PDB file with SEQRES, HELIX, SHEET and CRYST1 records, atoms N, CA, C and O in Angstrom:
SEQRES   1 A   84  MET LEU VAL SER LYS TRP GLY ASN SER LEU ALA VAL ARG          
SEQRES   2 A   84  LEU PRO LYS ALA LEU VAL ASP LYS LEU ASP LEU LYS GLU          
SEQRES   3 A   84  GLY ASP GLU LEU ASN VAL VAL ASP ILE VAL GLU ARG THR          
SEQRES   4 A   84  LEU VAL VAL GLU LYS GLU ASP ARG ARG LYS ALA ALA VAL          
SEQRES   5 A   84  GLU ARG LEU SER ARG LEU ARG TRP THR LEU PRO THR ASP          
SEQRES   6 A   84  TYR LYS PHE ASP ARG ASP GLU ALA ASN GLU ARG TYR ARG          
SEQRES   7 A   84  ASP GLU SER ASN GLU PRO                                      
HELIX    1 AA1 LYS A   16  LEU A   22  1                                   7    
HELIX    2 AA2 ARG A   47  LEU A   58  1                                  12    
HELIX    3 AA3 ARG A   70  SER A   81  1                                  12    
SHEET    1 AA1 2 VAL A   3  TRP A   6  0                                        
SHEET    2 AA1 2 SER A   9  VAL A  12 -1                                        
SHEET    1 AA2 2 LEU A  30  VAL A  36  0                                        
SHEET    2 AA2 2 THR A  39  LYS A  44 -1                                        
CRYST1    1.000    1.000    1.000  90.00  90.00  90.00 P 1           1          
ATOM      1  N   MET A   1     -14.976 210.164  80.645  1.00  0.00           N  
ATOM      2  CA  MET A   1     -15.293 210.402  79.261  1.00  0.00           C  
ATOM      3  C   MET A   1     -16.377 211.466  79.195  1.00  0.00           C  
ATOM      4  O   MET A   1     -17.276 211.526  80.032  1.00  0.00           O  
ATOM      5  N   LEU A   2     -16.263 212.287  78.193  1.00  0.00           N  
ATOM      6  CA  LEU A   2     -17.185 213.402  78.027  1.00  0.00           C  
ATOM      7  C   LEU A   2     -18.265 213.044  77.017  1.00  0.00           C  
ATOM      8  O   LEU A   2     -17.972 212.545  75.931  1.00  0.00           O  
ATOM      9  N   VAL A   3     -19.515 213.303  77.383  1.00  0.00           N  
ATOM     10  CA  VAL A   3     -20.632 213.117  76.463  1.00  0.00           C  
ATOM     11  C   VAL A   3     -20.833 214.442  75.738  1.00  0.00           C  
ATOM     12  O   VAL A   3     -20.969 215.487  76.374  1.00  0.00           O  
ATOM     13  N   SER A   4     -20.853 214.398  74.399  1.00  0.00           N  
ATOM     14  CA  SER A   4     -20.993 215.604  73.581  1.00  0.00           C  
ATOM     15  C   SER A   4     -22.154 215.446  72.612  1.00  0.00           C  
ATOM     16  O   SER A   4     -22.572 214.332  72.299  1.00  0.00           O  
ATOM     17  N   LYS A   5     -22.667 216.574  72.144  1.00  0.00           N  
ATOM     18  CA  LYS A   5     -23.726 216.569  71.136  1.00  0.00           C  
ATOM     19  C   LYS A   5     -23.081 216.327  69.775  1.00  0.00           C  
ATOM     20  O   LYS A   5     -22.062 216.939  69.456  1.00  0.00           O  
ATOM     21  N   TRP A   6     -23.670 215.437  68.967  1.00  0.00           N  
ATOM     22  CA  TRP A   6     -23.190 215.149  67.622  1.00  0.00           C  
ATOM     23  C   TRP A   6     -24.420 215.077  66.731  1.00  0.00           C  
ATOM     24  O   TRP A   6     -25.074 214.036  66.658  1.00  0.00           O  
ATOM     25  N   GLY A   7     -24.738 216.170  66.055  1.00  0.00           N  
ATOM     26  CA  GLY A   7     -25.984 216.251  65.290  1.00  0.00           C  
ATOM     27  C   GLY A   7     -27.150 216.182  66.249  1.00  0.00           C  
ATOM     28  O   GLY A   7     -27.218 216.965  67.196  1.00  0.00           O  
ATOM     29  N   ASN A   8     -28.069 215.261  66.023  1.00  0.00           N  
ATOM     30  CA  ASN A   8     -29.214 215.075  66.920  1.00  0.00           C  
ATOM     31  C   ASN A   8     -28.950 214.000  67.962  1.00  0.00           C  
ATOM     32  O   ASN A   8     -29.845 213.638  68.725  1.00  0.00           O  
ATOM     33  N   SER A   9     -27.718 213.487  67.996  1.00  0.00           N  
ATOM     34  CA  SER A   9     -27.373 212.390  68.903  1.00  0.00           C  
ATOM     35  C   SER A   9     -26.361 212.850  69.934  1.00  0.00           C  
ATOM     36  O   SER A   9     -25.879 213.982  69.898  1.00  0.00           O  
ATOM     37  N   LEU A  10     -26.052 211.953  70.851  1.00  0.00           N  
ATOM     38  CA  LEU A  10     -24.982 212.184  71.811  1.00  0.00           C  
ATOM     39  C   LEU A  10     -23.858 211.214  71.502  1.00  0.00           C  
ATOM     40  O   LEU A  10     -24.100 210.097  71.044  1.00  0.00           O  
ATOM     41  N   ALA A  11     -22.627 211.640  71.751  1.00  0.00           N  
ATOM     42  CA  ALA A  11     -21.462 210.807  71.455  1.00  0.00           C  
ATOM     43  C   ALA A  11     -20.517 210.833  72.644  1.00  0.00           C  
ATOM     44  O   ALA A  11     -20.497 211.784  73.426  1.00  0.00           O  
ATOM     45  N   VAL A  12     -19.742 209.775  72.761  1.00  0.00           N  
ATOM     46  CA  VAL A  12     -18.733 209.673  73.814  1.00  0.00           C  
ATOM     47  C   VAL A  12     -17.381 209.538  73.134  1.00  0.00           C  
ATOM     48  O   VAL A  12     -17.205 208.676  72.272  1.00  0.00           O  
ATOM     49  N   ARG A  13     -16.430 210.374  73.507  1.00  0.00           N  
ATOM     50  CA  ARG A  13     -15.076 210.272  72.978  1.00  0.00           C  
ATOM     51  C   ARG A  13     -14.321 209.264  73.831  1.00  0.00           C  
ATOM     52  O   ARG A  13     -14.251 209.397  75.053  1.00  0.00           O  
ATOM     53  N   LEU A  14     -13.757 208.253  73.173  1.00  0.00           N  
ATOM     54  CA  LEU A  14     -13.056 207.191  73.895  1.00  0.00           C  
ATOM     55  C   LEU A  14     -11.591 207.547  74.073  1.00  0.00           C  
ATOM     56  O   LEU A  14     -10.944 207.996  73.128  1.00  0.00           O  
ATOM     57  N   PRO A  15     -11.061 207.353  75.273  1.00  0.00           N  
ATOM     58  CA  PRO A  15      -9.642 207.628  75.503  1.00  0.00           C  
ATOM     59  C   PRO A  15      -8.764 206.650  74.722  1.00  0.00           C  
ATOM     60  O   PRO A  15      -9.148 205.503  74.493  1.00  0.00           O  
ATOM     61  N   LYS A  16      -7.587 207.116  74.319  1.00  0.00           N  
ATOM     62  CA  LYS A  16      -6.667 206.312  73.520  1.00  0.00           C  
ATOM     63  C   LYS A  16      -6.359 204.973  74.177  1.00  0.00           C  
ATOM     64  O   LYS A  16      -6.279 203.959  73.485  1.00  0.00           O  
ATOM     65  N   ALA A  17      -6.187 204.944  75.477  1.00  0.00           N  
ATOM     66  CA  ALA A  17      -5.867 203.689  76.171  1.00  0.00           C  
ATOM     67  C   ALA A  17      -6.969 202.651  75.950  1.00  0.00           C  
ATOM     68  O   ALA A  17      -6.678 201.471  75.750  1.00  0.00           O  
ATOM     69  N   LEU A  18      -8.220 203.081  75.984  1.00  0.00           N  
ATOM     70  CA  LEU A  18      -9.343 202.168  75.762  1.00  0.00           C  
ATOM     71  C   LEU A  18      -9.402 201.730  74.296  1.00  0.00           C  
ATOM     72  O   LEU A  18      -9.653 200.563  73.997  1.00  0.00           O  
ATOM     73  N   VAL A  19      -9.169 202.673  73.395  1.00  0.00           N  
ATOM     74  CA  VAL A  19      -9.151 202.362  71.961  1.00  0.00           C  
ATOM     75  C   VAL A  19      -8.087 201.312  71.673  1.00  0.00           C  
ATOM     76  O   VAL A  19      -8.332 200.351  70.944  1.00  0.00           O  
ATOM     77  N   ASP A  20      -6.904 201.502  72.251  1.00  0.00           N  
ATOM     78  CA  ASP A  20      -5.812 200.541  72.056  1.00  0.00           C  
ATOM     79  C   ASP A  20      -6.157 199.180  72.659  1.00  0.00           C  
ATOM     80  O   ASP A  20      -5.904 198.141  72.048  1.00  0.00           O  
ATOM     81  N   LYS A  21      -6.732 199.191  73.853  1.00  0.00           N  
ATOM     82  CA  LYS A  21      -7.052 197.936  74.539  1.00  0.00           C  
ATOM     83  C   LYS A  21      -8.084 197.117  73.761  1.00  0.00           C  
ATOM     84  O   LYS A  21      -7.997 195.890  73.710  1.00  0.00           O  
ATOM     85  N   LEU A  22      -9.063 197.802  73.153  1.00  0.00           N  
ATOM     86  CA  LEU A  22     -10.101 197.120  72.380  1.00  0.00           C  
ATOM     87  C   LEU A  22      -9.715 196.960  70.909  1.00  0.00           C  
ATOM     88  O   LEU A  22     -10.462 196.369  70.129  1.00  0.00           O  
ATOM     89  N   ASP A  23      -8.547 197.489  70.532  1.00  0.00           N  
ATOM     90  CA  ASP A  23      -8.072 197.438  69.139  1.00  0.00           C  
ATOM     91  C   ASP A  23      -9.131 198.011  68.198  1.00  0.00           C  
ATOM     92  O   ASP A  23      -9.485 197.399  67.191  1.00  0.00           O  
ATOM     93  N   LEU A  24      -9.631 199.207  68.551  1.00  0.00           N  
ATOM     94  CA  LEU A  24     -10.679 199.845  67.759  1.00  0.00           C  
ATOM     95  C   LEU A  24     -10.088 200.675  66.632  1.00  0.00           C  
ATOM     96  O   LEU A  24      -9.000 201.240  66.744  1.00  0.00           O  
ATOM     97  N   LYS A  25     -10.843 200.728  65.541  1.00  0.00           N  
ATOM     98  CA  LYS A  25     -10.481 201.560  64.404  1.00  0.00           C  
ATOM     99  C   LYS A  25     -11.732 202.315  63.975  1.00  0.00           C  
ATOM    100  O   LYS A  25     -12.848 201.902  64.291  1.00  0.00           O  
ATOM    101  N   GLU A  26     -11.550 203.415  63.259  1.00  0.00           N  
ATOM    102  CA  GLU A  26     -12.688 204.181  62.777  1.00  0.00           C  
ATOM    103  C   GLU A  26     -13.595 203.273  61.952  1.00  0.00           C  
ATOM    104  O   GLU A  26     -13.127 202.546  61.076  1.00  0.00           O  
ATOM    105  N   GLY A  27     -14.878 203.319  62.236  1.00  0.00           N  
ATOM    106  CA  GLY A  27     -15.845 202.489  61.522  1.00  0.00           C  
ATOM    107  C   GLY A  27     -16.236 201.230  62.276  1.00  0.00           C  
ATOM    108  O   GLY A  27     -17.245 200.607  61.947  1.00  0.00           O  
ATOM    109  N   ASP A  28     -15.446 200.838  63.294  1.00  0.00           N  
ATOM    110  CA  ASP A  28     -15.812 199.677  64.104  1.00  0.00           C  
ATOM    111  C   ASP A  28     -17.105 199.979  64.854  1.00  0.00           C  
ATOM    112  O   ASP A  28     -17.419 201.136  65.135  1.00  0.00           O  
ATOM    113  N   GLU A  29     -17.838 198.941  65.169  1.00  0.00           N  
ATOM    114  CA  GLU A  29     -19.078 199.108  65.920  1.00  0.00           C  
ATOM    115  C   GLU A  29     -18.956 198.439  67.276  1.00  0.00           C  
ATOM    116  O   GLU A  29     -18.351 197.375  67.415  1.00  0.00           O  
ATOM    117  N   LEU A  30     -19.546 199.089  68.279  1.00  0.00           N  
ATOM    118  CA  LEU A  30     -19.607 198.536  69.628  1.00  0.00           C  
ATOM    119  C   LEU A  30     -21.061 198.243  69.951  1.00  0.00           C  
ATOM    120  O   LEU A  30     -21.951 199.000  69.564  1.00  0.00           O  
ATOM    121  N   ASN A  31     -21.300 197.163  70.648  1.00  0.00           N  
ATOM    122  CA  ASN A  31     -22.645 196.811  71.098  1.00  0.00           C  
ATOM    123  C   ASN A  31     -22.709 196.943  72.610  1.00  0.00           C  
ATOM    124  O   ASN A  31     -21.816 196.483  73.322  1.00  0.00           O  
ATOM    125  N   VAL A  32     -23.775 197.575  73.098  1.00  0.00           N  
ATOM    126  CA  VAL A  32     -24.019 197.611  74.534  1.00  0.00           C  
ATOM    127  C   VAL A  32     -24.675 196.283  74.879  1.00  0.00           C  
ATOM    128  O   VAL A  32     -25.772 195.983  74.407  1.00  0.00           O  
ATOM    129  N   VAL A  33     -24.002 195.490  75.705  1.00  0.00           N  
ATOM    130  CA  VAL A  33     -24.521 194.161  76.028  1.00  0.00           C  
ATOM    131  C   VAL A  33     -25.193 194.101  77.388  1.00  0.00           C  
ATOM    132  O   VAL A  33     -25.928 193.158  77.678  1.00  0.00           O  
ATOM    133  N   ASP A  34     -24.946 195.104  78.223  1.00  0.00           N  
ATOM    134  CA  ASP A  34     -25.579 195.106  79.539  1.00  0.00           C  
ATOM    135  C   ASP A  34     -25.457 196.495  80.148  1.00  0.00           C  
ATOM    136  O   ASP A  34     -24.526 197.239  79.840  1.00  0.00           O  
ATOM    137  N   ILE A  35     -26.391 196.831  81.001  1.00  0.00           N  
ATOM    138  CA  ILE A  35     -26.339 198.063  81.783  1.00  0.00           C  
ATOM    139  C   ILE A  35     -26.639 197.671  83.216  1.00  0.00           C  
ATOM    140  O   ILE A  35     -27.743 197.229  83.533  1.00  0.00           O  
ATOM    141  N   VAL A  36     -25.646 197.835  84.081  1.00  0.00           N  
ATOM    142  CA  VAL A  36     -25.784 197.440  85.477  1.00  0.00           C  
ATOM    143  C   VAL A  36     -25.398 198.630  86.352  1.00  0.00           C  
ATOM    144  O   VAL A  36     -24.264 199.105  86.304  1.00  0.00           O  
ATOM    145  N   GLU A  37     -26.342 199.099  87.143  1.00  0.00           N  
ATOM    146  CA  GLU A  37     -26.084 200.190  88.085  1.00  0.00           C  
ATOM    147  C   GLU A  37     -25.288 201.322  87.443  1.00  0.00           C  
ATOM    148  O   GLU A  37     -24.213 201.686  87.921  1.00  0.00           O  
ATOM    149  N   ARG A  38     -25.825 201.877  86.354  1.00  0.00           N  
ATOM    150  CA  ARG A  38     -25.234 203.014  85.647  1.00  0.00           C  
ATOM    151  C   ARG A  38     -23.873 202.688  85.026  1.00  0.00           C  
ATOM    152  O   ARG A  38     -23.076 203.593  84.777  1.00  0.00           O  
ATOM    153  N   THR A  39     -23.606 201.427  84.780  1.00  0.00           N  
ATOM    154  CA  THR A  39     -22.366 200.998  84.132  1.00  0.00           C  
ATOM    155  C   THR A  39     -22.724 200.301  82.825  1.00  0.00           C  
ATOM    156  O   THR A  39     -23.519 199.362  82.809  1.00  0.00           O  
ATOM    157  N   LEU A  40     -22.129 200.770  81.728  1.00  0.00           N  
ATOM    158  CA  LEU A  40     -22.345 200.132  80.432  1.00  0.00           C  
ATOM    159  C   LEU A  40     -21.324 199.029  80.223  1.00  0.00           C  
ATOM    160  O   LEU A  40     -20.135 199.213  80.485  1.00  0.00           O  
ATOM    161  N   VAL A  41     -21.785 197.898  79.756  1.00  0.00           N  
ATOM    162  CA  VAL A  41     -20.895 196.809  79.364  1.00  0.00           C  
ATOM    163  C   VAL A  41     -20.989 196.732  77.844  1.00  0.00           C  
ATOM    164  O   VAL A  41     -22.064 196.510  77.288  1.00  0.00           O  
ATOM    165  N   VAL A  42     -19.847 196.920  77.180  1.00  0.00           N  
ATOM    166  CA  VAL A  42     -19.846 196.927  75.717  1.00  0.00           C  
ATOM    167  C   VAL A  42     -18.924 195.843  75.183  1.00  0.00           C  
ATOM    168  O   VAL A  42     -18.023 195.368  75.876  1.00  0.00           O  
ATOM    169  N   GLU A  43     -19.171 195.463  73.933  1.00  0.00           N  
ATOM    170  CA  GLU A  43     -18.278 194.542  73.251  1.00  0.00           C  
ATOM    171  C   GLU A  43     -18.088 195.038  71.831  1.00  0.00           C  
ATOM    172  O   GLU A  43     -18.979 195.656  71.247  1.00  0.00           O  
ATOM    173  N   LYS A  44     -16.928 194.762  71.292  1.00  0.00           N  
ATOM    174  CA  LYS A  44     -16.637 195.128  69.914  1.00  0.00           C  
ATOM    175  C   LYS A  44     -17.319 194.118  69.002  1.00  0.00           C  
ATOM    176  O   LYS A  44     -17.178 192.909  69.186  1.00  0.00           O  
ATOM    177  N   GLU A  45     -18.054 194.620  68.022  1.00  0.00           N  
ATOM    178  CA  GLU A  45     -18.724 193.736  67.072  1.00  0.00           C  
ATOM    179  C   GLU A  45     -17.693 193.218  66.075  1.00  0.00           C  
ATOM    180  O   GLU A  45     -16.958 194.001  65.473  1.00  0.00           O  
ATOM    181  N   ASP A  46     -17.641 191.923  65.905  1.00  0.00           N  
ATOM    182  CA  ASP A  46     -16.726 191.300  64.950  1.00  0.00           C  
ATOM    183  C   ASP A  46     -17.537 190.909  63.719  1.00  0.00           C  
ATOM    184  O   ASP A  46     -18.111 189.821  63.667  1.00  0.00           O  
ATOM    185  N   ARG A  47     -17.583 191.796  62.734  1.00  0.00           N  
ATOM    186  CA  ARG A  47     -18.420 191.572  61.554  1.00  0.00           C  
ATOM    187  C   ARG A  47     -17.988 190.340  60.768  1.00  0.00           C  
ATOM    188  O   ARG A  47     -18.829 189.597  60.263  1.00  0.00           O  
ATOM    189  N   ARG A  48     -16.683 190.125  60.663  1.00  0.00           N  
ATOM    190  CA  ARG A  48     -16.216 188.962  59.908  1.00  0.00           C  
ATOM    191  C   ARG A  48     -16.673 187.668  60.571  1.00  0.00           C  
ATOM    192  O   ARG A  48     -17.155 186.750  59.907  1.00  0.00           O  
ATOM    193  N   LYS A  49     -16.512 187.612  61.884  1.00  0.00           N  
ATOM    194  CA  LYS A  49     -16.918 186.411  62.611  1.00  0.00           C  
ATOM    195  C   LYS A  49     -18.423 186.180  62.453  1.00  0.00           C  
ATOM    196  O   LYS A  49     -18.863 185.051  62.236  1.00  0.00           O  
ATOM    197  N   ALA A  50     -19.203 187.249  62.563  1.00  0.00           N  
ATOM    198  CA  ALA A  50     -20.656 187.128  62.421  1.00  0.00           C  
ATOM    199  C   ALA A  50     -21.023 186.660  61.013  1.00  0.00           C  
ATOM    200  O   ALA A  50     -21.925 185.838  60.851  1.00  0.00           O  
ATOM    201  N   ALA A  51     -20.332 187.174  59.994  1.00  0.00           N  
ATOM    202  CA  ALA A  51     -20.614 186.761  58.614  1.00  0.00           C  
ATOM    203  C   ALA A  51     -20.284 185.286  58.409  1.00  0.00           C  
ATOM    204  O   ALA A  51     -21.047 184.560  57.772  1.00  0.00           O  
ATOM    205  N   VAL A  52     -19.152 184.844  58.947  1.00  0.00           N  
ATOM    206  CA  VAL A  52     -18.768 183.437  58.821  1.00  0.00           C  
ATOM    207  C   VAL A  52     -19.790 182.550  59.524  1.00  0.00           C  
ATOM    208  O   VAL A  52     -20.152 181.493  59.006  1.00  0.00           O  
ATOM    209  N   GLU A  53     -20.258 182.967  60.697  1.00  0.00           N  
ATOM    210  CA  GLU A  53     -21.261 182.183  61.422  1.00  0.00           C  
ATOM    211  C   GLU A  53     -22.571 182.091  60.629  1.00  0.00           C  
ATOM    212  O   GLU A  53     -23.193 181.030  60.578  1.00  0.00           O  
ATOM    213  N   ARG A  54     -22.989 183.209  60.011  1.00  0.00           N  
ATOM    214  CA  ARG A  54     -24.215 183.176  59.203  1.00  0.00           C  
ATOM    215  C   ARG A  54     -24.044 182.242  58.015  1.00  0.00           C  
ATOM    216  O   ARG A  54     -24.949 181.470  57.700  1.00  0.00           O  
ATOM    217  N   LEU A  55     -22.895 182.302  57.353  1.00  0.00           N  
ATOM    218  CA  LEU A  55     -22.647 181.421  56.208  1.00  0.00           C  
ATOM    219  C   LEU A  55     -22.599 179.956  56.625  1.00  0.00           C  
ATOM    220  O   LEU A  55     -23.105 179.086  55.915  1.00  0.00           O  
ATOM    221  N   SER A  56     -21.989 179.684  57.778  1.00  0.00           N  
ATOM    222  CA  SER A  56     -21.874 178.287  58.213  1.00  0.00           C  
ATOM    223  C   SER A  56     -23.248 177.690  58.540  1.00  0.00           C  
ATOM    224  O   SER A  56     -23.443 176.482  58.410  1.00  0.00           O  
ATOM    225  N   ARG A  57     -24.189 178.519  58.959  1.00  0.00           N  
ATOM    226  CA  ARG A  57     -25.542 178.023  59.242  1.00  0.00           C  
ATOM    227  C   ARG A  57     -26.271 177.603  57.965  1.00  0.00           C  
ATOM    228  O   ARG A  57     -27.226 176.828  58.022  1.00  0.00           O  
ATOM    229  N   LEU A  58     -25.820 178.113  56.812  1.00  0.00           N  
ATOM    230  CA  LEU A  58     -26.441 177.740  55.538  1.00  0.00           C  
ATOM    231  C   LEU A  58     -26.065 176.327  55.119  1.00  0.00           C  
ATOM    232  O   LEU A  58     -26.755 175.705  54.311  1.00  0.00           O  
ATOM    233  N   ARG A  59     -24.970 175.826  55.670  1.00  0.00           N  
ATOM    234  CA  ARG A  59     -24.489 174.465  55.398  1.00  0.00           C  
ATOM    235  C   ARG A  59     -24.209 174.221  53.917  1.00  0.00           C  
ATOM    236  O   ARG A  59     -24.447 173.128  53.401  1.00  0.00           O  
ATOM    237  N   TRP A  60     -23.701 175.254  53.240  1.00  0.00           N  
ATOM    238  CA  TRP A  60     -23.289 175.086  51.852  1.00  0.00           C  
ATOM    239  C   TRP A  60     -21.947 174.390  51.826  1.00  0.00           C  
ATOM    240  O   TRP A  60     -21.127 174.570  52.726  1.00  0.00           O  
ATOM    241  N   THR A  61     -21.726 173.606  50.810  1.00  0.00           N  
ATOM    242  CA  THR A  61     -20.423 172.960  50.653  1.00  0.00           C  
ATOM    243  C   THR A  61     -19.899 173.225  49.247  1.00  0.00           C  
ATOM    244  O   THR A  61     -20.671 173.422  48.308  1.00  0.00           O  
ATOM    245  N   LEU A  62     -18.594 173.225  49.121  1.00  0.00           N  
ATOM    246  CA  LEU A  62     -17.940 173.376  47.827  1.00  0.00           C  
ATOM    247  C   LEU A  62     -17.453 172.014  47.373  1.00  0.00           C  
ATOM    248  O   LEU A  62     -17.157 171.152  48.200  1.00  0.00           O  
ATOM    249  N   PRO A  63     -17.367 171.811  46.068  1.00  0.00           N  
ATOM    250  CA  PRO A  63     -16.812 170.550  45.586  1.00  0.00           C  
ATOM    251  C   PRO A  63     -15.397 170.354  46.129  1.00  0.00           C  
ATOM    252  O   PRO A  63     -14.671 171.327  46.334  1.00  0.00           O  
ATOM    253  N   THR A  64     -15.009 169.119  46.358  1.00  0.00           N  
ATOM    254  CA  THR A  64     -13.684 168.845  46.933  1.00  0.00           C  
ATOM    255  C   THR A  64     -12.561 169.320  46.030  1.00  0.00           C  
ATOM    256  O   THR A  64     -11.470 169.614  46.519  1.00  0.00           O  
ATOM    257  N   ASP A  65     -12.795 169.404  44.715  1.00  0.00           N  
ATOM    258  CA  ASP A  65     -11.735 169.839  43.804  1.00  0.00           C  
ATOM    259  C   ASP A  65     -11.791 171.340  43.505  1.00  0.00           C  
ATOM    260  O   ASP A  65     -11.083 171.814  42.616  1.00  0.00           O  
ATOM    261  N   TYR A  66     -12.630 172.102  44.240  1.00  0.00           N  
ATOM    262  CA  TYR A  66     -12.769 173.534  43.998  1.00  0.00           C  
ATOM    263  C   TYR A  66     -11.494 174.262  44.386  1.00  0.00           C  
ATOM    264  O   TYR A  66     -10.916 174.013  45.444  1.00  0.00           O  
ATOM    265  N   LYS A  67     -11.060 175.175  43.503  1.00  0.00           N  
ATOM    266  CA  LYS A  67      -9.883 176.005  43.791  1.00  0.00           C  
ATOM    267  C   LYS A  67     -10.205 177.416  43.337  1.00  0.00           C  
ATOM    268  O   LYS A  67     -10.539 177.636  42.173  1.00  0.00           O  
ATOM    269  N   PHE A  68     -10.108 178.359  44.235  1.00  0.00           N  
ATOM    270  CA  PHE A  68     -10.360 179.753  43.894  1.00  0.00           C  
ATOM    271  C   PHE A  68      -9.107 180.332  43.281  1.00  0.00           C  
ATOM    272  O   PHE A  68      -8.026 180.244  43.862  1.00  0.00           O  
ATOM    273  N   ASP A  69      -9.249 180.928  42.101  1.00  0.00           N  
ATOM    274  CA  ASP A  69      -8.132 181.573  41.416  1.00  0.00           C  
ATOM    275  C   ASP A  69      -8.488 183.048  41.249  1.00  0.00           C  
ATOM    276  O   ASP A  69      -9.303 183.403  40.398  1.00  0.00           O  
ATOM    277  N   ARG A  70      -7.881 183.895  42.057  1.00  0.00           N  
ATOM    278  CA  ARG A  70      -8.189 185.322  42.054  1.00  0.00           C  
ATOM    279  C   ARG A  70      -7.950 185.939  40.674  1.00  0.00           C  
ATOM    280  O   ARG A  70      -8.769 186.725  40.198  1.00  0.00           O  
ATOM    281  N   ASP A  71      -6.839 185.591  40.032  1.00  0.00           N  
ATOM    282  CA  ASP A  71      -6.536 186.152  38.714  1.00  0.00           C  
ATOM    283  C   ASP A  71      -7.607 185.770  37.696  1.00  0.00           C  
ATOM    284  O   ASP A  71      -8.039 186.603  36.900  1.00  0.00           O  
ATOM    285  N   GLU A  72      -8.026 184.525  37.725  1.00  0.00           N  
ATOM    286  CA  GLU A  72      -9.070 184.068  36.807  1.00  0.00           C  
ATOM    287  C   GLU A  72     -10.385 184.806  37.074  1.00  0.00           C  
ATOM    288  O   GLU A  72     -11.067 185.210  36.132  1.00  0.00           O  
ATOM    289  N   ALA A  73     -10.738 184.979  38.320  1.00  0.00           N  
ATOM    290  CA  ALA A  73     -11.979 185.679  38.671  1.00  0.00           C  
ATOM    291  C   ALA A  73     -11.921 187.133  38.212  1.00  0.00           C  
ATOM    292  O   ALA A  73     -12.900 187.650  37.675  1.00  0.00           O  
ATOM    293  N   ASN A  74     -10.789 187.792  38.417  1.00  0.00           N  
ATOM    294  CA  ASN A  74     -10.648 189.181  37.989  1.00  0.00           C  
ATOM    295  C   ASN A  74     -10.665 189.291  36.470  1.00  0.00           C  
ATOM    296  O   ASN A  74     -11.238 190.234  35.924  1.00  0.00           O  
ATOM    297  N   GLU A  75     -10.047 188.345  35.788  1.00  0.00           N  
ATOM    298  CA  GLU A  75     -10.047 188.345  34.326  1.00  0.00           C  
ATOM    299  C   GLU A  75     -11.474 188.200  33.802  1.00  0.00           C  
ATOM    300  O   GLU A  75     -11.862 188.890  32.860  1.00  0.00           O  
ATOM    301  N   ARG A  76     -12.245 187.317  34.398  1.00  0.00           N  
ATOM    302  CA  ARG A  76     -13.632 187.104  33.992  1.00  0.00           C  
ATOM    303  C   ARG A  76     -14.437 188.389  34.208  1.00  0.00           C  
ATOM    304  O   ARG A  76     -15.273 188.740  33.376  1.00  0.00           O  
ATOM    305  N   TYR A  77     -14.193 189.088  35.314  1.00  0.00           N  
ATOM    306  CA  TYR A  77     -14.904 190.335  35.599  1.00  0.00           C  
ATOM    307  C   TYR A  77     -14.566 191.378  34.540  1.00  0.00           C  
ATOM    308  O   TYR A  77     -15.459 192.065  34.043  1.00  0.00           O  
ATOM    309  N   ARG A  78     -13.276 191.505  34.186  1.00  0.00           N  
ATOM    310  CA  ARG A  78     -12.874 192.481  33.168  1.00  0.00           C  
ATOM    311  C   ARG A  78     -13.531 192.157  31.826  1.00  0.00           C  
ATOM    312  O   ARG A  78     -13.963 193.065  31.116  1.00  0.00           O  
ATOM    313  N   ASP A  79     -13.611 190.877  31.473  1.00  0.00           N  
ATOM    314  CA  ASP A  79     -14.241 190.472  30.217  1.00  0.00           C  
ATOM    315  C   ASP A  79     -15.720 190.857  30.201  1.00  0.00           C  
ATOM    316  O   ASP A  79     -16.223 191.343  29.188  1.00  0.00           O  
ATOM    317  N   GLU A  80     -16.411 190.643  31.308  1.00  0.00           N  
ATOM    318  CA  GLU A  80     -17.845 190.926  31.380  1.00  0.00           C  
ATOM    319  C   GLU A  80     -18.139 192.417  31.385  1.00  0.00           C  
ATOM    320  O   GLU A  80     -19.177 192.844  30.878  1.00  0.00           O  
ATOM    321  N   SER A  81     -17.245 193.210  31.949  1.00  0.00           N  
ATOM    322  CA  SER A  81     -17.492 194.649  32.045  1.00  0.00           C  
ATOM    323  C   SER A  81     -16.896 195.412  30.868  1.00  0.00           C  
ATOM    324  O   SER A  81     -17.014 196.636  30.799  1.00  0.00           O  
ATOM    325  N   ASN A  82     -16.256 194.702  29.943  1.00  0.00           N  
ATOM    326  CA  ASN A  82     -15.633 195.311  28.762  1.00  0.00           C  
ATOM    327  C   ASN A  82     -14.573 196.338  29.114  1.00  0.00           C  
ATOM    328  O   ASN A  82     -14.358 197.292  28.366  1.00  0.00           O  
ATOM    329  N   GLU A  83     -13.915 196.152  30.239  1.00  0.00           N  
ATOM    330  CA  GLU A  83     -12.812 197.029  30.617  1.00  0.00           C  
ATOM    331  C   GLU A  83     -11.533 196.499  30.004  1.00  0.00           C  
ATOM    332  O   GLU A  83     -11.400 195.297  29.777  1.00  0.00           O  
ATOM    333  N   PRO A  84     -10.576 197.404  29.730  1.00  0.00           N  
ATOM    334  CA  PRO A  84      -9.280 196.946  29.176  1.00  0.00           C  
ATOM    335  C   PRO A  84      -8.472 196.165  30.173  1.00  0.00           C  
ATOM    336  O   PRO A  84      -7.369 195.718  29.858  1.00  0.00           O  
TER     337      PRO A  84                                                      
END                                                                             
């Protein structure tokens, strides 16, 4: 992999095989989890999983009869914003 200048930073272009193997998409974030003898160990950050874990630590509960209705929520938003 080639290290290139990108603004004031350095960037590494990832080969397609690695992108496919990690199922990466533009905007995904990678975390360097270890550096051993000039070898980087990285992991793909799973933002959804991290968000769910943060929410679960709050220990909030919903009423047992709660039902999310997307149409109702969108209708309420349109009413509040005075959109047609």
